[in-house]
C-alpha positions as CSV (number, residue, x, y, z in Angstrom):
1,M,172.9,121.4,96.7
2,Q,173.5,121.5,92.9
3,R,171.4,118.4,92.6
4,E,168.5,120.2,94.3
5,L,168.8,123.2,92.0
6,L,168.7,120.9,89.0
7,R,165.6,119.2,90.4
8,A,163.8,122.5,91.0
9,S,164.7,123.7,87.5
10,H,163.4,120.5,86.0
11,Q,160.2,120.8,88.0
12,R,159.7,124.4,86.8
13,Q,160.3,123.3,83.2
14,T,157.8,120.4,83.6
15,K,155.2,122.7,85.0
16,T,155.7,125.3,82.2
17,L,155.4,122.5,79.6
18,T,152.3,121.2,81.2
19,N,150.7,124.7,81.3
20,N,151.7,125.2,77.6
21,L,150.1,121.9,76.6
22,A,146.9,122.7,78.5
23,H,146.7,126.1,76.8
24,Q,147.3,124.6,73.4
25,H,144.6,122.0,74.1
26,K,142.2,124.8,75.1
27,V,143.0,126.7,71.9
28,L,142.5,123.6,69.8
29,A,139.2,122.9,71.6
30,N,138.0,126.4,70.7
31,Q,139.0,125.9,67.1
32,Q,137.3,122.5,67.0
33,A,134.1,124.0,68.3
34,S,133.8,126.0,65.1
35,L,133.8,122.8,63.0
36,L,130.0,122.5,63.5
37,T,128.2,125.2,61.6
38,D,125.1,127.0,63.1
39,E,122.9,124.9,60.7
40,Q,124.6,121.7,62.0
41,W,124.2,122.7,65.6
42,C,120.5,123.3,64.9
43,R,120.1,119.9,63.3
44,L,122.0,118.3,66.1
45,S,119.7,119.9,68.7
46,N,116.6,118.9,66.7
47,I,117.7,115.3,66.5
48,I,118.1,115.0,70.2
49,N,114.9,116.9,71.0
50,V,112.8,115.0,68.5
51,Y,114.3,111.7,69.6
52,D,113.5,112.4,73.2
53,S,110.0,113.6,72.5
54,K,109.1,110.6,70.3
55,S,110.9,108.0,72.5
56,P,108.8,105.1,73.9
57,V,110.7,105.3,77.2
58,S,107.9,107.1,79.1
59,H,105.3,104.5,77.8
60,I,107.5,101.6,78.8
61,Q,108.2,103.0,82.3
62,T,104.4,103.5,82.8
63,F,103.8,99.9,81.6
64,L,106.5,98.5,83.9
65,S,105.1,100.5,86.8
66,S,101.6,99.1,86.2
67,Q,102.9,95.6,85.9
68,A,104.9,95.9,89.2
69,K,101.6,96.4,91.0
70,Q,100.2,93.0,89.9
71,P,100.5,89.9,92.1
72,M,103.8,88.0,91.8
73,K,102.1,84.9,90.3
74,L,100.5,87.0,87.5
75,R,103.7,88.8,86.8
76,L,105.6,85.6,86.3
77,K,102.8,84.2,84.1
78,M,102.7,87.3,81.9
79,A,106.5,87.8,81.7
80,K,106.8,86.6,78.1
81,T,103.8,88.6,76.9
82,N,105.1,91.7,78.7
83,I,108.5,91.5,77.2
84,L,106.9,91.2,73.7
85,E,104.9,94.4,74.5
86,I,108.1,96.2,75.4
87,I,110.0,95.0,72.4
88,T,107.1,96.0,70.1
89,S,107.1,99.5,71.7
90,L,110.8,100.0,71.1
91,Y,110.6,99.1,67.5
92,Q,107.5,101.1,66.8
93,G,109.1,104.0,68.6
94,I,111.6,104.5,65.8
95,T,109.0,105.4,63.3
96,P,107.7,108.7,64.8
97,F,111.3,109.8,65.0
98,L,112.0,108.8,61.5
99,K,108.9,110.6,60.1
100,V,110.0,114.0,61.5
101,L,113.4,113.9,59.7
102,P,113.1,116.2,56.6
103,E,115.1,113.8,54.3
104,F,112.7,111.0,55.1
105,R,109.6,113.2,54.7
106,S,110.8,114.2,51.2
107,M,111.1,110.6,50.0
108,E,108.6,108.9,47.8
109,K,106.3,106.6,49.7
110,H,107.7,103.5,48.1
111,D,111.2,104.5,49.1
112,Q,110.1,105.2,52.7
113,C,108.6,101.7,53.0
114,Q,111.6,100.1,51.4
115,L,113.9,101.8,53.9
116,I,111.8,100.6,56.8
117,E,111.7,97.1,55.5
118,R,115.4,97.0,55.3
119,N,116.5,98.8,58.4
120,L,113.9,98.8,61.0
121,S,114.9,95.4,62.5
122,S,118.6,96.2,63.0
123,V,118.2,99.9,63.9
124,G,115.3,99.1,66.2
125,G,117.5,96.5,68.0
126,F,120.3,99.1,68.4
127,N,117.8,101.6,69.6
128,G,116.9,99.1,72.4
129,I,120.2,99.9,74.1
130,I,119.1,103.5,74.7
131,V,115.5,102.6,75.6
132,F,116.4,99.8,78.0
133,R,119.0,102.0,79.7
134,E,116.6,105.0,80.1
135,S,113.6,103.0,81.1
136,G,115.4,100.5,83.4
137,V,114.0,97.5,81.5
138,T,116.9,95.1,82.3
139,F,116.0,95.4,86.0
140,S,112.4,94.4,85.5
141,E,110.8,91.0,86.0
142,A,109.5,91.1,82.4
143,F,113.1,91.2,81.1
144,Q,114.7,88.9,83.7
145,N,112.0,86.2,83.3
146,G,110.4,86.8,79.9
147,F,113.4,87.6,77.8
148,P,115.3,84.3,78.4
149,L,112.0,82.3,77.9
150,L,111.5,84.0,74.5
151,Y,115.0,84.3,73.1
152,G,117.2,81.9,75.1
153,S,119.9,82.6,77.5
154,N,122.7,83.0,74.9
155,I,121.0,85.9,73.1
156,V,120.2,87.5,76.5
157,E,123.8,87.3,77.7
158,D,125.1,88.7,74.4
159,S,122.7,91.6,74.4
160,I,123.6,92.5,77.9
161,T,127.3,92.3,77.1
162,I,126.9,94.5,74.0
163,A,124.9,97.1,75.9
164,R,127.5,97.3,78.6
165,R,130.3,97.8,76.1
166,T,128.4,100.4,74.2
167,D,129.4,104.1,74.8
168,S,127.9,105.4,78.0
169,D,127.1,108.7,76.4
170,L,123.5,108.3,75.1
171,T,123.7,111.5,73.1
172,L,126.3,109.9,70.8
173,I,124.1,106.8,70.3
174,K,121.1,109.0,69.5
175,L,123.1,110.9,66.9
176,L,124.1,107.6,65.3
177,I,120.5,106.5,64.9
178,P,119.8,108.7,61.7
179,V,123.3,107.7,60.3
180,I,122.3,104.0,60.4
181,L,118.7,104.6,59.5
182,F,119.7,106.1,56.2
183,S,121.9,103.1,55.2
184,T,121.5,101.4,51.9
185,A,121.3,98.0,53.6
186,N,121.5,97.1,57.3
187,S,120.3,93.5,56.9
188,L,122.8,90.8,57.7
189,T,123.0,87.3,56.2
190,D,125.0,84.1,56.7
191,A,125.8,81.3,54.4
192,N,122.4,79.5,54.9
193,E,120.0,82.4,55.4
194,Q,118.3,85.1,53.3
195,Y,117.6,88.7,54.2
196,R,114.8,88.6,56.8
197,L,112.7,91.6,55.8
198,A,114.4,93.0,52.7
199,S,112.8,92.6,49.3
200,S,114.6,90.9,46.3
201,N,117.3,93.5,45.8
202,S,119.8,93.8,48.6
203,I,120.8,97.4,47.9
204,F,118.5,100.4,48.1
205,F,117.5,101.6,44.6
206,H,118.5,105.3,45.1
207,S,121.8,104.4,46.8
208,R,123.6,107.7,45.9
209,I,120.8,109.8,47.4
210,L,120.7,107.7,50.5
211,F,124.5,107.9,50.8
212,D,124.4,111.7,50.6
213,I,121.8,111.9,53.3
214,Q,123.8,109.5,55.5
215,N,126.8,111.7,55.1
216,I,124.9,114.7,56.5
217,Y,124.3,113.0,59.8
218,A,127.7,111.2,59.9
219,D,129.4,114.6,59.5
220,I,127.4,116.1,62.4
221,L,128.2,113.1,64.7
222,F,131.9,113.1,64.0
223,K,132.3,116.9,64.3
224,Y,130.4,116.7,67.6
225,L,132.7,113.9,68.8
226,I,135.8,116.1,67.9
227,Y,134.2,119.1,69.7
228,R,133.7,117.0,72.8
229,F,136.7,114.7,72.9
230,G,139.4,115.8,70.4
231,Y,140.2,114.0,67.1
232,F,142.0,110.9,68.5
233,E,139.3,110.0,71.1
234,A,136.6,111.0,68.6
235,S,138.0,108.4,66.2
236,M,138.1,105.7,68.8
237,R,134.6,106.4,70.1
238,F,133.2,106.5,66.5
239,A,134.8,103.1,65.8
240,G,133.4,101.8,69.1
241,L,129.9,102.9,68.2
242,I,130.0,101.3,64.8
243,K,131.3,98.0,66.4
244,S,128.5,98.1,68.9
245,F,126.0,98.5,66.2
246,L,127.4,95.6,64.1
247,D,127.5,93.4,67.2
248,Q,123.9,94.2,68.1
249,S,122.9,93.6,64.5
250,M,124.4,90.1,64.7
251,C,122.4,89.6,67.9
252,V,119.2,90.8,66.2
253,M,119.9,88.4,63.2
254,R,119.9,85.5,65.7
255,A,116.7,86.8,67.3
256,D,115.0,86.7,63.9
257,S,115.3,82.9,64.0
258,V,112.9,83.0,66.9
259,Q,109.5,82.5,65.3
260,V,107.6,84.8,67.6
261,H,110.1,87.6,67.0
262,E,110.0,87.1,63.3
263,Q,106.3,87.4,63.3
264,L,106.4,90.4,65.6
265,M,108.8,92.2,63.1
266,K,106.5,91.4,60.1
267,T,103.6,92.8,62.0
268,V,105.5,96.0,63.1
269,V,106.8,96.6,59.5
270,S,103.3,96.1,58.0
271,K,101.6,98.4,60.6
272,T,104.4,101.0,60.1
273,E,103.9,101.1,56.3
274,T,100.2,101.4,56.7
275,A,100.6,104.2,59.2
276,L,102.8,106.0,56.7
277,V,100.3,105.7,53.9
278,I,97.5,107.0,56.2
279,H,99.7,109.9,57.4
280,D,100.4,110.8,53.8
281,E,96.8,110.7,52.8
282,L,95.8,112.9,55.8
283,E,98.5,115.5,55.0
284,N,97.3,115.6,51.4
285,A,93.7,116.0,52.5
286,N,94.7,118.9,54.8
287,V,96.6,120.6,52.0
288,S,93.6,120.3,49.6
């Protein structure tokens, strides 16, 4: 009988402790919610809204839908061409998002172009994780038949593995995009290779300015992570996101050794820089 009383007492204590911990967690969560200022919440909302509005997902879904109506023989024949169209769209889809960010708009044209030359390849490749998930590219014949033909089975397997390991919360990946866009240098090298698209200097000229911009977006992302998950899990998820980006960057570096992809990236970068100049000239003309 005494043993039952002790057990009941222990259960009450355990329940009380659990309730207290739950209450403390709720209080802590409410405190963490205040970490993001109103201005940061506004920026966060704008990042997501602008990204979604400028994303090539809708275009790619329409493209895949139209291709699915073609005869099987033609789909197989066009698989490589179709996957190149999709990849081009996902890289070009970064630029409309980038042009809306106020820090990028305030940059000199030379610095804008330099940033694109350095970071478009690796950031665009990471952006592919979001685009492929939302548009269902990996289930398409263009991907399953064209991607291995173009890049080889090893790169295909690595890219699929990286995408599966990357955080399932697409909002977090979207918030990381401006963090890595405003990096001083995202290009990777190995012992035998040079920077693919970077110019002679490996570090952005105005490194301090770029670092300050990057901190703005990194601060928003990490505070949002804390708000959602608490500090410990936020730290783990942030580290996981960075690892996924680095893994994907290595995969992109290997893809750059494919001649067709290298030429594709040169074309995309050139067209992007031209579009920026034209956009700037039009804005100046409208102001005048």
